[in-house]
C-alpha positions in Angstrom: 15.1 90.7 -10.8 15.7 90.7 -14.5 13.8 93.4 -16.5 10.6 92.5 -18.2 9.8 94.0 -21.5 6.3 95.5 -21.8 4.0 94.3 -24.5 2.9 97.5 -26.1 0.0 97.4 -28.6 -0.1 99.3 -31.8 -2.4 101.9 -30.2 0.3 103.1 -27.8 2.2 105.4 -30.2 -1.1 106.8 -31.6 -2.5 107.5 -28.2 0.7 109.1 -27.0 0.9 111.3 -30.1 -2.8 112.4 -29.8 -2.4 113.2 -26.1 0.7 115.4 -26.9 -1.2 117.2 -29.7 -4.2 117.9 -27.5 -2.0 119.2 -24.7 -0.3 121.5 -27.3 -3.6 122.8 -28.6 -4.9 123.3 -25.1 -1.9 125.4 -24.2 -2.7 127.9 -27.0 -5.2 130.5 -25.6 -8.0 131.9 -27.7 -8.8 130.9 -31.2 -6.3 128.5 -32.7 -4.3 130.1 -35.4 -2.9 128.3 -38.4 0.5 128.2 -36.8 -0.9 126.5 -33.8 -2.6 123.9 -35.9 0.8 123.2 -37.7 2.5 123.0 -34.4 0.0 120.5 -33.0 0.4 118.4 -36.1 4.2 118.6 -35.8 4.0 117.6 -32.1 1.7 114.7 -33.0 4.1 113.4 -35.7 7.1 113.8 -33.5 5.6 112.1 -30.5 4.2 109.3 -32.7 7.6 108.7 -34.2 9.3 108.8 -30.8 6.8 106.5 -29.1 7.0 104.0 -32.0 10.8 103.7 -31.5 11.0 103.1 -27.8 9.7 100.5 -25.3 8.6 100.9 -21.7 10.6 98.7 -19.3 9.1 97.8 -15.9 11.7 97.1 -13.3 10.9 95.5 -9.9 12.5 97.4 -7.1 13.9 95.6 -4.0 11.3 97.3 -1.8 8.4 96.0 -3.8 7.7 99.1 -5.9 7.9 99.4 -9.6 10.1 101.7 -11.7 9.2 102.6 -15.2 12.0 103.1 -17.7 12.0 104.1 -21.4 14.7 102.8 -23.6 15.2 103.1 -27.4 14.6 99.8 -29.1 18.1 99.4 -30.6 19.6 99.8 -27.1 17.1 97.4 -25.6 17.6 94.9 -28.4 21.4 94.9 -27.9 20.9 94.4 -24.1 18.5 91.5 -24.8 20.9 90.0 -27.4 23.8 90.2 -24.9 21.6 88.6 -22.2 20.6 85.8 -24.6 24.3 85.2 -25.7 25.4 85.1 -22.0 22.6 82.6 -21.3 23.5 80.4 -24.3 27.2 80.5 -23.2 26.2 79.4 -19.7 24.1 76.6 -21.1 26.9 75.4 -23.3 29.3 75.6 -20.4 27.0 73.6 -18.2 26.6 71.0 -20.9 30.4 70.8 -21.4 30.9 70.4 -17.6 28.2 67.7 -17.5 29.9 65.8 -20.4 33.2 66.1 -18.7 31.8 64.7 -15.5 30.2 61.8 -17.4 33.5 61.1 -19.2 35.4 61.3 -15.8 32.9 58.8 -14.3 33.3 56.5 -17.2 37.1 56.6 -16.9 36.9 55.9 -13.2 34.6 53.0 -13.8 36.9 51.6 -16.5 40.0 52.1 -14.2 38.3 50.4 -11.3 37.3 47.5 -13.6 40.9 47.2 -14.9 42.3 47.4 -11.4 39.9 44.7 -10.2 40.8 42.5 -13.2 44.6 43.1 -12.6 44.1 42.2 -8.9 42.2 39.0 -9.8 44.9 38.0 -12.4 47.6 38.6 -9.7 45.7 36.4 -7.3 45.2 33.6 -9.8 48.9 33.8 -10.8 49.9 33.6 -7.1 47.6 30.7 -6.6 49.0 28.9 -9.7 52.6 29.5 -8.6 51.8 28.3 -5.1 50.2 25.1 -6.6 53.1 24.6 -9.0 55.6 24.9 -6.1 53.6 22.6 -3.8 53.0 20.0 -6.5 56.5 20.0 -7.8 57.9 19.7 -4.3 55.6 16.8 -3.5 56.4 15.0 -6.7 60.1 15.3 -6.2 60.1 13.3 -3.0 58.7 10.0 -4.5 61.0 10.3 -7.5 64.0 10.6 -5.3 62.8 7.4 -3.5 62.3 5.6 -6.8 65.9 6.5 -8.0 67.3 5.4 -4.6 65.6 2.0 -4.8 66.6 1.5 -8.4 70.2 2.2 -7.5 70.0 -0.3 -4.6 68.3 -2.9 -6.7 70.9 -2.6 -9.4 73.7 -2.8 -6.9 72.4 -5.8 -4.9 70.6 -7.9 -7.6 71.8 -6.5 -10.9 73.8 -9.6 -11.7 70.7 -11.8 -11.4 68.5 -9.6 -13.6 70.3 -10.4 -16.8 71.0 -8.0 -19.6 67.4 -7.3 -20.4 66.5 -6.7 -16.8 69.4 -4.3 -16.3 68.3 -2.4 -19.4 64.7 -2.0 -18.0 66.1 -0.9 -14.7 68.3 1.6 -16.5 65.3 3.0 -18.3 63.4 3.4 -15.1 66.3 5.3 -13.6 66.6 7.5 -16.7 62.9 8.3 -16.7 63.0 9.1 -13.0 66.0 11.4 -13.6 64.3 13.2 -16.4 61.2 13.7 -14.2 63.4 15.1 -11.5 64.9 17.5 -14.0 61.5 18.6 -15.2 60.3 19.1 -11.6 63.4 21.0 -10.9 62.7 23.4 -13.8 59.1 23.9 -12.5 60.5 24.7 -9.1 62.9 27.2 -10.6 60.1 28.9 -12.4 57.9 29.1 -9.3 60.8 30.2 -7.0 61.7 33.0 -9.4 58.9 35.1 -8.2 58.5 33.6 -4.7 62.1 33.7 -3.6 63.6 36.4 -5.8 65.8 38.9 -4.0 63.6 41.5 -2.4 66.2 44.2 -3.1 68.8 44.4 -5.9 72.5 44.3 -5.2 75.6 45.4 -7.1 76.7 42.4 -9.1 80.1 42.2 -10.8 79.2 40.8 -14.3 82.7 39.4 -15.0 82.9 37.6 -11.7 79.4 36.1 -12.2 80.2 34.9 -15.7 83.3 33.2 -14.5 81.4 31.4 -11.7 78.7 30.3 -14.2 81.3 29.1 -16.7 82.9 26.9 -14.0 79.5 25.4 -13.1 78.7 24.7 -16.8 82.0 23.0 -17.3 81.4 20.7 -14.4 77.9 19.9 -15.5 78.9 19.1 -19.1 82.3 17.6 -18.3 84.0 19.5 -21.1 86.2 22.6 -21.2 84.8 25.9 -22.3 86.2 29.2 -23.7 84.1 31.9 -22.1 85.0 35.6 -22.5 83.6 38.8 -21.3 84.2 41.9 -23.4 82.9 45.5 -23.6 81.9 47.9 -20.9 82.1 45.5 -18.0 80.5 47.1 -14.9 78.6 46.4 -11.8 74.9 46.1 -12.3 72.3 46.8 -9.7 70.0 43.8 -10.1 68.7 40.8 -8.1 71.7 38.4 -8.3 69.6 35.2 -8.7 67.7 36.5 -11.7 70.9 37.7 -13.5 72.5 34.3 -12.7 69.5 32.5 -14.2 69.8 34.4 -17.4 73.6 33.9 -17.9 73.5 30.3 -16.7 70.9 29.2 -19.2 72.3 31.1 -22.1 75.9 30.0 -21.5 74.8 26.4 -20.8 72.8 26.2 -24.1 75.6 27.7 -26.1 78.1 25.1 -24.8 75.7 22.1 -24.7 74.3 22.4 -28.3 77.8 22.7 -29.8 79.8 20.2 -31.8 83.2 21.9 -31.2 85.7 20.2 -29.0 86.1 23.3 -27.0 82.9 25.5 -27.2 83.3 29.2 -27.3 80.9 31.7 -25.7 81.4 35.5 -25.7 79.4 37.8 -23.4 79.4 41.4 -24.7 78.4 43.9 -22.0 77.2 47.5 -22.8 76.3 49.4 -19.6 74.2 52.4 -20.8 72.7 55.1 -18.7 69.2 53.7 -18.6 69.6 50.1 -19.9 72.4 47.6 -19.8 72.6 45.1 -22.7 74.1 41.7 -22.6 74.8 40.0 -25.9 75.7 36.3 -25.6 77.3 34.8 -28.7 78.2 31.1 -29.2 79.7 29.0 -32.0 77.1 26.2 -31.6 74.8 24.5 -34.1 72.3 27.5 -34.2 68.5 27.4 -34.2 66.2 26.6 -37.1 64.2 29.6 -38.4 60.9 27.9 -37.5 62.1 27.6 -33.9 63.0 31.2 -33.3 60.0 31.8 -30.9 59.2 28.2 -30.1 62.4 27.8 -28.1 61.2 30.3 -25.5 58.1 28.3 -24.7 58.1 26.1 -21.6 59.3 22.5 -22.3 59.7 23.1 -26.0 63.0 22.2 -27.6 64.4 23.1 -31.0 64.3 20.5 -33.8 68.2 20.4 -34.0 69.1 19.4 -30.5 71.7 16.6 -31.4 69.7 14.1 -29.5 71.0 15.5 -26.2 68.8 15.2 -23.1 67.0 18.3 -21.9 63.7 19.6 -20.7 63.4 22.7 -23.0 62.8 25.0 -20.0 66.1 26.9 -19.9 65.3 29.7 -22.3 61.8 30.1 -20.9 63.3 30.6 -17.5 65.9 33.0 -18.8 63.3 35.1 -20.6 61.0 35.2 -17.6 63.9 36.3 -15.5 64.7 39.1 -17.9 61.1 40.3 -18.0 60.9 40.1 -14.2 63.7 42.7 -14.2 61.7 44.9 -16.5 63.8 44.0 -19.6 63.6 41.4 -22.3 65.4 38.5 -24.0 65.2 37.6 -27.7 67.1 35.7 -30.4 69.0 38.2 -32.5 70.8 36.0 -35.1 71.4 32.4 -35.8 73.2 30.3 -38.4 75.9 27.8 -39.0 78.4 29.9 -37.2 76.4 30.1 -34.0 73.7 31.9 -32.1 73.4 35.4 -30.7 71.0 36.2 -27.9 70.3 39.8 -26.7 69.2 40.8 -23.2 68.2 44.2 -22.0 68.1 45.1 -18.3 67.0 48.5 -16.8 69.6 50.3 -14.8 68.1 51.9 -11.6 70.1 54.6 -9.8 72.7 53.2 -7.5 71.9 54.1 -3.9 74.6 55.6 -1.7 74.7 52.5 0.5 74.8 50.3 -2.6 78.5 49.4 -2.0 77.4 47.8 1.3 75.1 45.4 -0.6 77.5 44.2 -3.2 76.8 40.6 -4.1 79.5 38.1 -3.3 80.4 37.2 -6.9 83.7 37.8 -8.6 
């Protein structure tokens, strides 16, 4: 047990000194000489001074008995002060541990709430993508039927409809074709997450650009001058996502272009951690007010030369880049053309990566 300090009264030093003086006098036989009286007074003073400077400590023994100890007050005060300091330190430590526990619980609660919110957002996104895919697929079927019947009607009875009737029939066909194009873009957006390659593959950038250039030439019906320069290397990425990026950027650069033979240059810089693709064209450029709007779904720039389009290409390309962990943005634009920049993280190439090379190039 911890020591308990006694509670001495002010009579204790006086009583102890008087008792010591009486004992001293009693020890002197016969009449008390003057020296004896002086000795008794000296003993009285000394005992009084000593008893006034000490305290009696009662310690409880383990066996149940008591042990009396006498300590000088300075020593006892230092012991008591050290005990109090230790107790205060322990109290402060317990309070700090309690605060740390409370802070840890708050962090766990916030982390759990954030994880639940993230899980809910992912569920809602999955539901939205599933709905978009289903609705787009279901809408595409009747539109295909409409276009087929419009073509049959124009072929069989177009000569009897007259010029105005054929014009109306052509408008119906054009609207149905535009709706099909919009639905196709929606399907492309929904498939980008649903049907993306589960694992990346080694893609030859030059070969992929050449394939995309041929496809764009066929779609636009005009020749292109597409070049690949820089550090051309194989990139470990899902091929469908990289194709979506290059296809939309090259198609836009060639489509919104008033040159007889549009020119598109793809500059590749394969760094250690990120690969950058810079796609430059000599087209009509983008208005300053449209620098961010053109990346919104179904939003087209103000200077689109009256050409048909849905305004989904750049939205698809940016989403593909961000799905890879990178980004896509408009770097420069002007009368001499437009420059888009794409960054793509470069994961380590596995040892069996050569066996999964994509069949491009």
